[in-house]
C-alpha positions in Angstrom: 111.8 80.9 122.7 111.6 81.7 126.5 113.5 84.3 128.3 114.0 84.6 132.0 115.7 87.5 133.9 117.1 86.5 137.0 117.5 88.4 139.7 121.4 87.5 140.9 124.4 86.9 139.0 125.2 83.6 140.7 121.6 82.1 140.0 122.8 83.3 136.4 126.0 81.9 136.3 124.6 78.1 137.7 121.9 78.5 134.8 124.3 79.5 131.9 127.1 77.0 132.7 126.5 75.0 129.2 127.0 78.0 127.5 130.1 78.5 129.2 131.1 74.9 128.8 130.6 74.9 125.3 131.6 78.3 124.2 133.9 80.2 127.0 135.4 82.3 124.3 132.5 84.1 122.8 130.8 84.4 126.3 133.6 85.4 128.4 132.6 89.2 128.7 129.2 88.0 130.1 130.5 85.1 132.5 133.5 87.8 133.8 130.6 90.6 134.4 128.7 88.0 136.4 131.6 86.8 138.2 132.9 90.1 139.5 129.6 91.1 140.6 129.6 87.6 142.5 132.8 88.6 143.8 131.6 92.2 145.2 131.6 94.5 142.1 128.7 96.8 142.4 126.8 98.2 139.9 124.0 100.6 140.2 121.4 97.9 138.0 122.0 95.0 136.8 119.8 92.7 134.4 121.0 88.9 133.6 118.9 87.2 131.1 118.9 83.4 130.2 116.8 82.2 126.5 115.8 78.6 126.1 113.8 77.0 123.4 111.0 75.6 124.3 112.1 72.2 125.1 114.2 73.8 127.7 117.7 74.0 126.1 119.8 77.0 127.0 120.6 78.8 123.9 121.5 82.3 124.9 122.4 84.7 127.7 123.2 88.5 128.0 123.7 91.2 130.6 123.2 94.5 131.1 124.3 97.0 133.4 123.6 100.6 132.3 124.8 102.7 131.3 126.8 100.2 130.2 125.8 98.4 126.3 123.5 95.3 126.6 126.1 92.5 125.9 125.1 89.7 124.0 126.3 86.2 123.5 125.9 84.1 120.3 122.2 82.7 120.1 119.9 82.0 117.4 117.9 84.8 115.9 114.7 84.2 117.1 116.4 84.3 120.2 117.6 87.3 120.1 114.6 88.9 119.0 113.2 87.2 121.9 115.6 88.6 124.2 114.7 92.6 122.6 111.3 92.0 123.2 111.6 91.1 126.6 113.9 93.9 127.2 111.3 96.5 125.7 108.4 94.7 127.4 110.1 96.1 130.8 109.6 99.3 129.7 113.3 99.6 129.3 115.7 100.6 126.4 119.7 100.1 126.5 121.3 103.1 124.2 123.8 100.5 122.7 124.3 96.5 122.2 127.4 94.9 121.5 127.9 91.4 120.5 128.3 89.0 117.6 127.3 91.0 114.2 124.1 88.9 113.5 123.0 89.1 117.2 123.6 92.4 117.9 122.0 93.3 114.5 119.1 91.2 115.2 118.5 93.4 118.7 118.9 96.3 117.0 116.4 95.8 114.5 113.7 95.2 117.2 114.4 98.6 118.6 113.9 100.0 115.2 117.4 99.5 113.8 121.3 100.3 115.2 124.7 102.4 113.7 128.0 100.8 114.0 129.9 102.5 116.3 133.1 100.1 116.9 134.0 96.4 115.5 136.3 94.5 117.6 138.6 91.5 117.3 138.4 88.6 119.7 141.5 87.1 120.1 142.5 84.1 121.9 146.2 83.1 123.1 147.8 80.0 121.7 151.5 80.3 123.2 152.8 83.0 124.6 155.8 85.0 122.9 157.4 87.3 125.2 158.4 90.7 123.6 162.3 91.1 122.4 164.2 94.3 123.4 162.0 95.9 125.9 161.8 95.8 129.6 160.1 92.8 130.7 159.3 94.0 134.2 155.7 95.0 136.1 154.4 95.2 139.5 150.7 94.6 140.4 149.5 98.0 141.1 148.4 99.3 144.8 146.1 101.6 146.5 148.9 104.2 146.0 148.2 103.9 142.3 144.7 104.2 142.2 144.5 108.2 141.3 146.7 107.6 138.3 145.0 104.4 137.4 141.6 106.1 137.5 142.9 108.8 135.0 144.3 106.2 132.8 141.1 104.2 132.7 139.5 107.1 131.6 141.7 107.5 128.7 141.6 104.2 128.0 137.8 104.7 127.6 138.1 107.8 125.6 140.5 105.7 123.0 138.0 102.7 122.9 135.0 104.6 122.4 133.6 103.9 125.6 133.6 107.3 127.5 132.4 108.6 129.6 132.9 105.8 132.6 130.2 105.8 135.1 132.6 104.3 137.9 136.3 104.1 136.9 137.3 104.4 140.2 135.3 101.2 141.4 136.3 99.5 138.6 139.9 100.1 139.4 139.4 99.3 143.3 137.6 95.9 142.2 140.6 95.0 140.1 143.1 96.0 143.0 141.1 93.8 145.1 142.6 90.7 143.7 145.7 91.9 141.9 144.2 92.4 138.4 146.1 95.5 137.3 149.9 95.7 136.9 152.1 98.7 136.1 155.0 98.3 133.7 157.7 98.6 136.5 159.8 101.6 137.3 158.4 104.9 135.9 154.5 104.6 135.4 154.2 104.9 131.5 151.7 101.9 131.0 149.0 99.5 132.6 147.5 95.9 131.7 144.7 94.7 133.9 142.3 91.0 133.5 138.9 90.4 134.3 138.1 87.9 137.0 138.6 84.4 136.5 135.9 82.3 135.1 135.3 79.2 136.0 132.9 76.0 135.0 133.3 72.3 135.9 135.2 72.0 132.9 137.7 74.4 132.1 138.6 78.5 133.2 139.0 81.2 131.1 140.4 84.8 131.7 140.0 87.9 129.4 143.0 90.5 129.6 142.4 93.9 129.7 142.4 97.1 129.7 145.9 97.5 128.2 146.8 101.3 128.2 150.2 103.4 127.5 150.6 106.9 128.4 150.4 108.9 125.2 153.8 110.3 125.3 155.5 106.8 125.7 154.0 104.6 123.0 155.6 102.9 120.5 158.5 101.8 122.4 157.2 98.5 123.7 155.8 99.2 127.1 152.6 98.4 126.5 153.8 94.8 125.1 155.7 94.2 127.9 153.1 94.8 130.8 150.6 92.8 128.7 153.1 89.8 128.2 153.4 89.9 132.3 150.1 89.8 132.9 149.3 87.4 130.1 151.7 85.0 131.8 150.0 85.4 134.9 146.6 84.7 133.5 148.1 81.4 131.5 149.4 80.3 134.7 145.8 80.1 136.2 143.8 79.5 133.2 143.1 77.1 130.4 142.0 79.7 127.8 143.3 83.4 128.0 142.0 85.7 125.2 141.7 89.6 124.6 139.5 92.1 122.7 140.8 94.4 120.2 139.8 97.2 118.0 139.9 95.9 114.3 140.8 99.4 113.3 143.6 99.7 115.2 146.6 97.4 113.4 149.2 98.7 115.6 147.5 97.0 118.7 146.3 94.0 116.6 150.4 93.5 115.5 151.6 93.7 119.1 148.8 91.2 120.2 149.3 88.8 117.4 153.2 88.9 118.0 152.3 88.1 121.8 151.1 84.7 120.3 147.1 85.8 120.5 145.1 84.9 117.2 141.6 86.3 115.9 139.0 83.8 116.1 135.9 85.9 115.6 134.6 89.8 115.6 131.9 91.4 117.8 130.2 94.7 116.8 128.7 97.5 118.6 125.9 99.4 117.9 124.3 102.3 118.9 120.5 102.2 118.7 118.2 104.4 117.4 116.5 106.8 119.7 
C-alpha cells in the first residue's frame, strides 16, 4: 500500500472522487470536512491521507484535524495499517480514531491498542415522515443567535462525548455562513444543523447534525420537528441524506427512524493507548 498526504483539501477531494462516488454514505464525514475547508472553514492543523494499492487504485482515505479524532473510511486492513505507519512516521499520534470497527481497530492496533469510547449508527433517509403532534416550524439561525448556539454546541459535545470542543464558535459561524443551522421557531428550545453538501460528478450527499434540544424541553418533540425541517431542506438539495446517532441512545434512534431514517452500518471511536 502507498500512502500519500495531500497539502490541500481540494486536491484531496479530487483524488478520492472514486470513493465518494462508490460509497458516499460511509465517506460522508471525510467528504464534508474537506468540502467545508474548501469553502473556508479553518483548522489549526490539517492532514489529508489517500491510500492506494500498488496498482494505483484508491482504496482508502482519512482526515485528521487535531485535536479532533483521526477519521478513517472503509479500507482493507493492510491499508489501515499502512495509514497508521505513515502517521507515526511523521512523529504524530492521534488521541482518538473513529471509523468502521475493523478499520479503526487496525489503526488502534498499530498504535499499541485502543479503548472503545462510543459506538454510532449511520442512518440513511428513505422517505421523510413529518412528525405528528409537534410544531413543525423552524427558522434559519442568524448572527443574533451565535452566543446561544455556541453554548448549545458545547452542550451537544458533552452529550456526544466530544467535549471539549476547541472551536465551537468557529463551527457555528461556518454553518451560519450558508444557512446550515436552524432553530425551532418561537422560544429557542432546539437546533438542528447540517454539513456542507458533498458533490461528485454523479451525485450529492448531505449529513444532518448536530441536533440538540435544551435539556429542560426534551421529550416534547422539538428536536424531531427541527430535524424534520433540516432534513426536508437537505433532501431538496441532495440525492442522499444521512446522519449519525449514538447507538446507546434508543430515544434519539427511535426519533430518527420515525422520521424515515434507517440504520445501514456503524462506526466506533477508540481512544488510543498512550
